[in-house]
N, CA, C, O and the ligand as a Tripos MOL2 file, in Angstrom:
@<TRIPOS>MOLECULE
protein
  233   231    59     0     0
PROTEIN
NO_CHARGES

@<TRIPOS>ATOM
      1 N          -3.7440   -7.6380  -18.4280 N.3       1 MET1
      2 CA         -2.4820   -6.8400  -18.8140 C.3       1 MET1
      3 C          -2.1580   -6.0130  -17.5800 C.2       1 MET1
      4 O          -3.0080   -5.3130  -17.0300 O.2       1 MET1
      5 N          -0.8460   -6.1210  -17.1450 N.am      2 THR2
      6 CA         -0.4330   -5.2380  -16.0320 C.3       2 THR2
      7 C           0.5040   -4.0640  -16.5230 C.2       2 THR2
      8 O           1.4770   -4.1420  -17.2730 O.2       2 THR2
      9 N           0.0160   -3.0740  -15.9710 N.am      3 LYS3
     10 CA          0.9600   -1.8390  -16.3020 C.3       3 LYS3
     11 C           2.0180   -1.6870  -15.2680 C.2       3 LYS3
     12 O           1.7220   -1.5230  -14.0850 O.2       3 LYS3
     13 N           3.2780   -1.7400  -15.7020 N.am      4 SER4
     14 CA          4.2800   -1.4960  -14.7480 C.3       4 SER4
     15 C           4.6220    0.0140  -14.7960 C.2       4 SER4
     16 O           4.7750    0.6100  -15.8620 O.2       4 SER4
     17 N           4.7320    0.5870  -13.5990 N.am      5 ILE5
     18 CA          5.1400    1.9470  -13.5860 C.3       5 ILE5
     19 C           6.4400    2.0690  -12.6510 C.2       5 ILE5
     20 O           6.5530    1.3500  -11.6580 O.2       5 ILE5
     21 N           7.2900    2.8910  -12.9650 N.am      6 PHE6
     22 CA          8.5070    3.0570  -12.2800 C.3       6 PHE6
     23 C           8.7740    4.5960  -11.9940 C.2       6 PHE6
     24 O           8.3260    5.5360  -12.6520 O.2       6 PHE6
     25 N           9.5340    4.6550  -10.9590 N.am      7 ARG7
     26 CA          9.8240    6.1430  -10.5590 C.3       7 ARG7
     27 C          11.2920    6.2810  -10.3770 C.2       7 ARG7
     28 O          12.0180    5.4630   -9.8130 O.2       7 ARG7
     29 N          11.7100    7.5990  -11.0110 N.am      8 CYS8
     30 CA         13.1190    7.7660  -10.9440 C.3       8 CYS8
     31 C          13.4320    8.2870   -9.5370 C.2       8 CYS8
     32 O          12.7200    9.0580   -8.8930 O.2       8 CYS8
     33 N          14.6940    7.7120   -9.1250 N.am      9 ILE9
     34 CA         15.0170    8.0450   -7.6230 C.3       9 ILE9
     35 C          15.7460    9.3890   -7.7080 C.2       9 ILE9
     36 O          15.9450   10.0750   -6.7060 O.2       9 ILE9
     37 N          16.1370    9.7380   -8.9310 N.am     10 GLU10
     38 CA         16.8260   11.1850   -9.0020 C.3      10 GLU10
     39 C          15.8720   12.3340   -9.0580 C.2      10 GLU10
     40 O          15.8730   13.2370   -8.2220 O.2      10 GLU10
     41 N          15.0300   12.2620  -10.1100 N.am     11 CYS11
     42 CA         14.0760   13.4420  -10.1890 C.3      11 CYS11
     43 C          12.7200   13.1060   -9.7760 C.2      11 CYS11
     44 O          11.8280   13.9300   -9.9810 O.2      11 CYS11
     45 N          12.4640   12.0090   -9.2260 N.am     12 LYS12
     46 CA         11.1550   11.6060   -8.7730 C.3      12 LYS12
     47 C          10.0810   11.6450   -9.7980 C.2      12 LYS12
     48 O           8.9280   11.8030   -9.3980 O.2      12 LYS12
     49 N          10.3020   11.5280  -11.0010 N.am     13 ILE13
     50 CA          9.2500   11.3570  -12.1860 C.3      13 ILE13
     51 C           9.0490   10.0830  -12.3770 C.2      13 ILE13
     52 O           9.9290    9.2220  -12.3600 O.2      13 ILE13
     53 N           7.6760    9.8820  -12.6000 N.am     14 TYR14
     54 CA          7.1280    8.5100  -13.0220 C.3      14 TYR14
     55 C           7.3820    8.1910  -14.3590 C.2      14 TYR14
     56 O           7.2230    9.0580  -15.2190 O.2      14 TYR14
     57 N           7.7780    7.0020  -14.6670 N.am     15 SER15
     58 CA          8.2030    6.8030  -16.0080 C.3      15 SER15
     59 C           7.7930    5.1180  -16.3080 C.2      15 SER15
     60 O           7.6320    4.3210  -15.3830 O.2      15 SER15
     61 N           7.6840    4.8180  -17.4920 N.am     16 LEU16
     62 CA          7.3200    3.4680  -17.9660 C.3      16 LEU16
     63 C           8.5400    2.6190  -18.2950 C.2      16 LEU16
     64 O           8.4380    1.4530  -18.6760 O.2      16 LEU16
     65 N           9.6870    3.2450  -18.1340 N.am     17 SER17
     66 CA         10.8750    2.5820  -18.5970 C.3      17 SER17
     67 C          11.5420    2.0440  -17.4280 C.2      17 SER17
     68 O          11.8030    2.7950  -16.4880 O.2      17 SER17
     69 N          11.8470    0.7870  -17.3990 N.am     18 ASN18
     70 CA         12.4650    0.0990  -16.3250 C.3      18 ASN18
     71 C          13.8860    0.2280  -16.3480 C.2      18 ASN18
     72 O          14.4910   -0.1950  -17.3340 O.2      18 ASN18
     73 N          14.5460    0.7900  -15.3310 N.am     19 GLY19
     74 CA         15.9830    0.8510  -15.1990 C.3      19 GLY19
     75 C          16.6490    2.1670  -15.4280 C.2      19 GLY19
     76 O          17.6200    2.5390  -14.7700 O.2      19 GLY19
     77 N          16.0800    2.8730  -16.4060 N.am     20 LYS20
     78 CA         16.6400    4.2310  -16.7520 C.3      20 LYS20
     79 C          15.6260    5.2470  -17.0530 C.2      20 LYS20
     80 O          14.7380    5.0280  -17.8760 O.2      20 LYS20
     81 N          15.7420    6.4660  -16.3440 N.am     21 CYS21
     82 CA         14.9300    7.5600  -16.4120 C.3      21 CYS21
     83 C          15.1670    8.2180  -17.8170 C.2      21 CYS21
     84 O          16.3130    8.4450  -18.2050 O.2      21 CYS21
     85 N          14.0870    8.5140  -18.5560 N.am     22 PRO22
     86 CA         14.2380    9.1100  -19.8930 C.3      22 PRO22
     87 C          14.6340   10.5810  -19.7820 C.2      22 PRO22
     88 O          15.1240   11.1780  -20.7400 O.2      22 PRO22
     89 N          14.4290   11.1120  -18.6840 N.am     23 THR23
     90 CA         14.5880   12.6770  -18.5030 C.3      23 THR23
     91 C          15.9380   12.8860  -18.0210 C.2      23 THR23
     92 O          16.6250   13.7170  -18.6150 O.2      23 THR23
     93 N          16.4810   12.1830  -16.9160 N.am     24 CYS24
     94 CA         17.7820   12.5650  -16.3330 C.3      24 CYS24
     95 C          18.7220   11.4580  -16.5240 C.2      24 CYS24
     96 O          19.9200   11.6150  -16.2850 O.2      24 CYS24
     97 N          18.2190   10.2920  -16.9640 N.am     25 GLY25
     98 CA         19.2020    8.9850  -17.0370 C.3      25 GLY25
     99 C          19.4120    8.3540  -15.6300 C.2      25 GLY25
    100 O          20.2000    7.4230  -15.4610 O.2      25 GLY25
    101 N          18.7540    8.8390  -14.7400 N.am     26 GLY26
    102 CA         18.9070    8.2080  -13.3290 C.3      26 GLY26
    103 C          18.1420    6.7840  -13.2970 C.2      26 GLY26
    104 O          17.4350    6.3190  -14.1920 O.2      26 GLY26
    105 N          18.4250    6.2600  -12.1660 N.am     27 LYS27
    106 CA         17.8680    4.9410  -11.8800 C.3      27 LYS27
    107 C          16.2710    5.0020  -11.5890 C.2      27 LYS27
    108 O          15.7900    5.8210  -10.8060 O.2      27 LYS27
    109 N          15.5140    4.0640  -12.2910 N.am     28 THR28
    110 CA         14.1460    4.0720  -12.0240 C.3      28 THR28
    111 C          13.8570    2.8350  -11.2500 C.2      28 THR28
    112 O          14.4200    1.7900  -11.5740 O.2      28 THR28
    113 N          12.9990    2.8710  -10.2250 N.am     29 VAL29
    114 CA         12.6380    1.6380   -9.4300 C.3      29 VAL29
    115 C          11.0820    1.7030   -9.3770 C.2      29 VAL29
    116 O          10.4900    2.7110   -9.7630 O.2      29 VAL29
    117 N          10.4020    0.5590   -8.8700 N.am     30 SER30
    118 CA          9.1640    0.3890   -8.6840 C.3      30 SER30
    119 C           8.7980    1.1590   -7.3720 C.2      30 SER30
    120 O           9.4570    0.9650   -6.3500 O.2      30 SER30
    121 N           7.8000    1.9880   -7.3990 N.am     31 PRO31
    122 CA          7.5030    2.8710   -6.3130 C.3      31 PRO31
    123 C           6.9700    2.0850   -5.1200 C.2      31 PRO31
    124 O           7.1430    2.4490   -3.9570 O.2      31 PRO31
    125 N           6.2510    0.8860   -5.5140 N.am     32 ARG32
    126 CA          5.6790    0.0590   -4.3410 C.3      32 ARG32
    127 C           6.3620   -1.2910   -4.4070 C.2      32 ARG32
    128 O           5.7950   -2.1810   -5.0420 O.2      32 ARG32
    129 N           7.5880   -1.5490   -3.7820 N.am     33 PRO33
    130 CA          8.2590   -2.9200   -3.8490 C.3      33 PRO33
    131 C           7.2290   -3.9620   -3.1690 C.2      33 PRO33
    132 O           6.5480   -3.5990   -2.2090 O.2      33 PRO33
    133 N           7.1530   -5.0450   -3.6050 N.am     34 ALA34
    134 CA          6.2020   -6.0430   -3.1050 C.3      34 ALA34
    135 C           6.4770   -6.3390   -1.5620 C.2      34 ALA34
    136 O           5.5550   -6.4380   -0.7530 O.2      34 ALA34
    137 N           7.7080   -6.4590   -1.2500 N.am     35 ARG35
    138 CA          8.1410   -6.7680    0.1590 C.3      35 ARG35
    139 C           7.6210   -5.6350    1.1700 C.2      35 ARG35
    140 O           7.0670   -5.9140    2.2330 O.2      35 ARG35
    141 N           7.8310   -4.4890    0.7800 N.am     36 PHE36
    142 CA          7.3190   -3.3630    1.4820 C.3      36 PHE36
    143 C           5.9260   -3.3240    1.7080 C.2      36 PHE36
    144 O           5.4910   -3.1110    2.8390 O.2      36 PHE36
    145 N           5.1230   -3.5250    0.6540 N.am     37 SER37
    146 CA          3.6090   -3.4500    0.7580 C.3      37 SER37
    147 C           3.1070   -4.6590    1.6720 C.2      37 SER37
    148 O           2.1650   -4.5180    2.4520 O.2      37 SER37
    149 N           3.7770   -5.8120    1.5240 N.am     38 ILE38
    150 CA          3.3440   -6.9280    2.2700 C.3      38 ILE38
    151 C           3.5620   -6.5410    3.7860 C.2      38 ILE38
    152 O           2.6290   -6.6880    4.5760 O.2      38 ILE38
    153 N           4.6170   -6.1140    4.1450 N.am     39 GLU39
    154 CA          5.0570   -5.8090    5.5500 C.3      39 GLU39
    155 C           4.1070   -4.7070    6.0390 C.2      39 GLU39
    156 O           3.5720   -4.7510    7.1480 O.2      39 GLU39
    157 N           3.9330   -3.7610    5.1960 N.am     40 LYS40
    158 CA          2.8680   -2.6060    5.5900 C.3      40 LYS40
    159 C           1.4930   -3.2660    5.8530 C.2      40 LYS40
    160 O           0.9480   -2.9450    6.9100 O.2      40 LYS40
    161 N           0.8870   -4.0960    5.0880 N.am     41 SER41
    162 CA         -0.4800   -4.5430    5.0880 C.3      41 SER41
    163 C          -0.5350   -5.4460    6.3150 C.2      41 SER41
    164 O          -1.5720   -5.4440    6.9780 O.2      41 SER41
    165 N           0.5180   -6.2370    6.6840 N.am     42 GLN42
    166 CA          0.6630   -7.0380    7.7500 C.3      42 GLN42
    167 C           0.4730   -6.2220    9.1120 C.2      42 GLN42
    168 O          -0.2690   -6.5760   10.0280 O.2      42 GLN42
    169 N           1.1860   -5.1860    9.0950 N.am     43 LYS43
    170 CA          1.2420   -4.1760   10.3090 C.3      43 LYS43
    171 C          -0.1850   -3.6460   10.4300 C.2      43 LYS43
    172 O          -0.7480   -3.5220   11.5170 O.2      43 LYS43
    173 N          -0.7350   -3.3430    9.2610 N.am     44 TYR44
    174 CA         -2.0180   -2.6340    9.2830 C.3      44 TYR44
    175 C          -3.1000   -3.5970    9.6410 C.2      44 TYR44
    176 O          -4.0490   -3.1370   10.2760 O.2      44 TYR44
    177 N          -3.1040   -4.9720    9.3040 N.am     45 SER45
    178 CA         -4.1860   -5.7710    9.7960 C.3      45 SER45
    179 C          -4.0160   -6.0450   11.2610 C.2      45 SER45
    180 O          -5.0120   -6.3170   11.9310 O.2      45 SER45
    181 N          -2.7690   -5.9910   11.8320 N.am     46 LYS46
    182 CA         -2.5510   -6.2020   13.2780 C.3      46 LYS46
    183 C          -3.2330   -5.1320   13.9290 C.2      46 LYS46
    184 O          -4.0100   -5.3440   14.8600 O.2      46 LYS46
    185 N          -2.9560   -3.8670   13.4370 N.am     47 TYR47
    186 CA         -3.4300   -2.6810   13.9840 C.3      47 TYR47
    187 C          -4.9170   -2.6320   14.1210 C.2      47 TYR47
    188 O          -5.5340   -2.2690   15.1220 O.2      47 TYR47
    189 N          -5.4510   -3.0780   12.8910 N.am     48 ARG48
    190 CA         -6.9360   -3.0610   12.5210 C.3      48 ARG48
    191 C          -7.7030   -4.0420   13.6500 C.2      48 ARG48
    192 O          -8.8250   -3.7770   14.0810 O.2      48 ARG48
    193 N          -7.0360   -5.0470   14.0030 N.am     49 ARG49
    194 CA         -7.6320   -6.0610   14.7600 C.3      49 ARG49
    195 C          -7.6150   -5.5620   16.2900 C.2      49 ARG49
    196 O          -8.5240   -5.9060   17.0440 O.2      49 ARG49
    197 N          -6.6290   -4.7970   16.7020 N.am     50 MET50
    198 CA         -6.5710   -4.1240   17.8610 C.3      50 MET50
    199 C          -7.7790   -3.0770   17.9810 C.2      50 MET50
    200 O          -8.5180   -2.9940   18.9620 O.2      50 MET50
    201 N          -7.8470   -2.4240   17.0160 N.am     51 LEU51
    202 CA         -9.0450   -1.4260   16.9710 C.3      51 LEU51
    203 C         -10.4010   -2.0480   17.0120 C.2      51 LEU51
    204 O         -11.3320   -1.4580   17.5610 O.2      51 LEU51
    205 N         -10.5620   -3.3210   16.4030 N.am     52 ILE52
    206 CA        -11.7530   -3.9400   16.3820 C.3      52 ILE52
    207 C         -12.0220   -4.2400   17.8890 C.2      52 ILE52
    208 O         -13.0830   -3.9350   18.4350 O.2      52 ILE52
    209 N         -11.0690   -4.8130   18.4710 N.am     53 LYS53
    210 CA        -11.0340   -5.2640   19.9320 C.3      53 LYS53
    211 C         -11.5200   -4.1120   20.8640 C.2      53 LYS53
    212 O         -12.4420   -4.2410   21.6690 O.2      53 LYS53
    213 N         -10.8470   -3.0430   20.6810 N.am     54 THR54
    214 CA        -11.2040   -1.7770   21.3220 C.3      54 THR54
    215 C         -12.6110   -1.2910   21.1440 C.2      54 THR54
    216 O         -13.1960   -0.6660   22.0290 O.2      54 THR54
    217 N         -13.1330   -1.5800   20.0110 N.am     55 GLU55
    218 CA        -14.4510   -1.1480   19.7430 C.3      55 GLU55
    219 C         -15.4640   -2.0510   20.4170 C.2      55 GLU55
    220 O         -16.5140   -1.5900   20.8650 O.2      55 GLU55
    221 N         -15.1530   -3.3290   20.4910 N.am     56 GLN56
    222 CA        -16.0550   -4.2460   21.1460 C.3      56 GLN56
    223 C         -16.1150   -4.0870   22.6230 C.2      56 GLN56
    224 O         -17.1120   -4.4020   23.2730 O.2      56 GLN56
    225 N         -15.0170   -3.5870   23.1500 N.am     57 ASN57
    226 CA        -14.9120   -3.4360   24.6200 C.3      57 ASN57
    227 C         -15.7760   -2.3730   25.1250 C.2      57 ASN57
    228 O         -16.1080   -2.3290   26.3090 O.2      57 ASN57
    229 N         -16.1860   -1.4310   24.1720 N.am     58 LYS58
    230 CA        -16.8960   -0.2410   24.7360 C.3      58 LYS58
    231 C         -18.1690   -0.5650   25.3370 C.2      58 LYS58
    232 O         -18.8580    0.3220   25.8400 O.2      58 LYS58
    233 ZN         15.0750   11.2460  -13.5750 Zn       59 ZN59
@<TRIPOS>BOND
     1     1     2 1
     2     2     3 1
     3     3     4 2
     4     3     5 am
     5     5     6 1
     6     6     7 1
     7     7     8 2
     8     7     9 am
     9     9    10 1
    10    10    11 1
    11    11    12 2
    12    11    13 am
    13    13    14 1
    14    14    15 1
    15    15    16 2
    16    15    17 am
    17    17    18 1
    18    18    19 1
    19    19    20 2
    20    19    21 am
    21    21    22 1
    22    22    23 1
    23    23    24 2
    24    23    25 am
    25    25    26 1
    26    26    27 1
    27    27    28 2
    28    27    29 am
    29    29    30 1
    30    30    31 1
    31    31    32 2
    32    31    33 am
    33    33    34 1
    34    34    35 1
    35    35    36 2
    36    35    37 am
    37    37    38 1
    38    38    39 1
    39    39    40 2
    40    39    41 am
    41    41    42 1
    42    42    43 1
    43    43    44 2
    44    43    45 am
    45    45    46 1
    46    46    47 1
    47    47    48 2
    48    47    49 am
    49    49    50 1
    50    50    51 1
    51    51    52 2
    52    51    53 am
    53    53    54 1
    54    54    55 1
    55    55    56 2
    56    55    57 am
    57    57    58 1
    58    58    59 1
    59    59    60 2
    60    59    61 am
    61    61    62 1
    62    62    63 1
    63    63    64 2
    64    63    65 am
    65    65    66 1
    66    66    67 1
    67    67    68 2
    68    67    69 am
    69    69    70 1
    70    70    71 1
    71    71    72 2
    72    71    73 am
    73    73    74 1
    74    74    75 1
    75    75    76 2
    76    75    77 am
    77    77    78 1
    78    78    79 1
    79    79    80 2
    80    79    81 am
    81    81    82 1
    82    82    83 1
    83    83    84 2
    84    83    85 am
    85    85    86 1
    86    86    87 1
    87    87    88 2
    88    87    89 am
    89    89    90 1
    90    90    91 1
    91    91    92 2
    92    91    93 am
    93    93    94 1
    94    94    95 1
    95    95    96 2
    96    95    97 am
    97    97    98 1
    98    98    99 1
    99    99   100 2
   100    99   101 am
   101   101   102 1
   102   102   103 1
   103   103   104 2
   104   103   105 am
   105   105   106 1
   106   106   107 1
   107   107   108 2
   108   107   109 am
   109   109   110 1
   110   110   111 1
   111   111   112 2
   112   111   113 am
   113   113   114 1
   114   114   115 1
   115   115   116 2
   116   115   117 am
   117   117   118 1
   118   118   119 1
   119   119   120 2
   120   119   121 am
   121   121   122 1
   122   122   123 1
   123   123   124 2
   124   123   125 am
   125   125   126 1
   126   126   127 1
   127   127   128 2
   128   127   129 am
   129   129   130 1
   130   130   131 1
   131   131   132 2
   132   131   133 am
   133   133   134 1
   134   134   135 1
   135   135   136 2
   136   135   137 am
   137   137   138 1
   138   138   139 1
   139   139   140 2
   140   139   141 am
   141   141   142 1
   142   142   143 1
   143   143   144 2
   144   143   145 am
   145   145   146 1
   146   146   147 1
   147   147   148 2
   148   147   149 am
   149   149   150 1
   150   150   151 1
   151   151   152 2
   152   151   153 am
   153   153   154 1
   154   154   155 1
   155   155   156 2
   156   155   157 am
   157   157   158 1
   158   158   159 1
   159   159   160 2
   160   159   161 am
   161   161   162 1
   162   162   163 1
   163   163   164 2
   164   163   165 am
   165   165   166 1
   166   166   167 1
   167   167   168 2
   168   167   169 am
   169   169   170 1
   170   170   171 1
   171   171   172 2
   172   171   173 am
   173   173   174 1
   174   174   175 1
   175   175   176 2
   176   175   177 am
   177   177   178 1
   178   178   179 1
   179   179   180 2
   180   179   181 am
   181   181   182 1
   182   182   183 1
   183   183   184 2
   184   183   185 am
   185   185   186 1
   186   186   187 1
   187   187   188 2
   188   187   189 am
   189   189   190 1
   190   190   191 1
   191   191   192 2
   192   191   193 am
   193   193   194 1
   194   194   195 1
   195   195   196 2
   196   195   197 am
   197   197   198 1
   198   198   199 1
   199   199   200 2
   200   199   201 am
   201   201   202 1
   202   202   203 1
   203   203   204 2
   204   203   205 am
   205   205   206 1
   206   206   207 1
   207   207   208 2
   208   207   209 am
   209   209   210 1
   210   210   211 1
   211   211   212 2
   212   211   213 am
   213   213   214 1
   214   214   215 1
   215   215   216 2
   216   215   217 am
   217   217   218 1
   218   218   219 1
   219   219   220 2
   220   219   221 am
   221   221   222 1
   222   222   223 1
   223   223   224 2
   224   223   225 am
   225   225   226 1
   226   226   227 1
   227   227   228 2
   228   227   229 am
   229   229   230 1
   230   230   231 1
   231   231   232 2
@<TRIPOS>SUBSTRUCTURE
     1 MET1         2 RESIDUE 1 A MET
     2 THR2         6 RESIDUE 1 A THR
     3 LYS3        10 RESIDUE 1 A LYS
     4 SER4        14 RESIDUE 1 A SER
     5 ILE5        18 RESIDUE 1 A ILE
     6 PHE6        22 RESIDUE 1 A PHE
     7 ARG7        26 RESIDUE 1 A ARG
     8 CYS8        30 RESIDUE 1 A CYS
     9 ILE9        34 RESIDUE 1 A ILE
    10 GLU10       38 RESIDUE 1 A GLU
    11 CYS11       42 RESIDUE 1 A CYS
    12 LYS12       46 RESIDUE 1 A LYS
    13 ILE13       50 RESIDUE 1 A ILE
    14 TYR14       54 RESIDUE 1 A TYR
    15 SER15       58 RESIDUE 1 A SER
    16 LEU16       62 RESIDUE 1 A LEU
    17 SER17       66 RESIDUE 1 A SER
    18 ASN18       70 RESIDUE 1 A ASN
    19 GLY19       74 RESIDUE 1 A GLY
    20 LYS20       78 RESIDUE 1 A LYS
    21 CYS21       82 RESIDUE 1 A CYS
    22 PRO22       86 RESIDUE 1 A PRO
    23 THR23       90 RESIDUE 1 A THR
    24 CYS24       94 RESIDUE 1 A CYS
    25 GLY25       98 RESIDUE 1 A GLY
    26 GLY26      102 RESIDUE 1 A GLY
    27 LYS27      106 RESIDUE 1 A LYS
    28 THR28      110 RESIDUE 1 A THR
    29 VAL29      114 RESIDUE 1 A VAL
    30 SER30      118 RESIDUE 1 A SER
    31 PRO31      122 RESIDUE 1 A PRO
    32 ARG32      126 RESIDUE 1 A ARG
    33 PRO33      130 RESIDUE 1 A PRO
    34 ALA34      134 RESIDUE 1 A ALA
    35 ARG35      138 RESIDUE 1 A ARG
    36 PHE36      142 RESIDUE 1 A PHE
    37 SER37      146 RESIDUE 1 A SER
    38 ILE38      150 RESIDUE 1 A ILE
    39 GLU39      154 RESIDUE 1 A GLU
    40 LYS40      158 RESIDUE 1 A LYS
    41 SER41      162 RESIDUE 1 A SER
    42 GLN42      166 RESIDUE 1 A GLN
    43 LYS43      170 RESIDUE 1 A LYS
    44 TYR44      174 RESIDUE 1 A TYR
    45 SER45      178 RESIDUE 1 A SER
    46 LYS46      182 RESIDUE 1 A LYS
    47 TYR47      186 RESIDUE 1 A TYR
    48 ARG48      190 RESIDUE 1 A ARG
    49 ARG49      194 RESIDUE 1 A ARG
    50 MET50      198 RESIDUE 1 A MET
    51 LEU51      202 RESIDUE 1 A LEU
    52 ILE52      206 RESIDUE 1 A ILE
    53 LYS53      210 RESIDUE 1 A LYS
    54 THR54      214 RESIDUE 1 A THR
    55 GLU55      218 RESIDUE 1 A GLU
    56 GLN56      222 RESIDUE 1 A GLN
    57 ASN57      226 RESIDUE 1 A ASN
    58 LYS58      230 RESIDUE 1 A LYS
    59 ZN59       233 GROUP 0 **** ****
């Protein structure tokens, strides 16, 4: 079972309701969009490989 959590873009409150914030009625979005996290992890692994190279050259 996957728990989905959303975050209001207006009041920054975490909520389980998709689409509408129960507090202010603002829009809720997933705090970690899949596309963003993939991009970030790819950048990170590239950086990590560079670090490993640097370590080996010591
Ligand atoms: Zn809100």
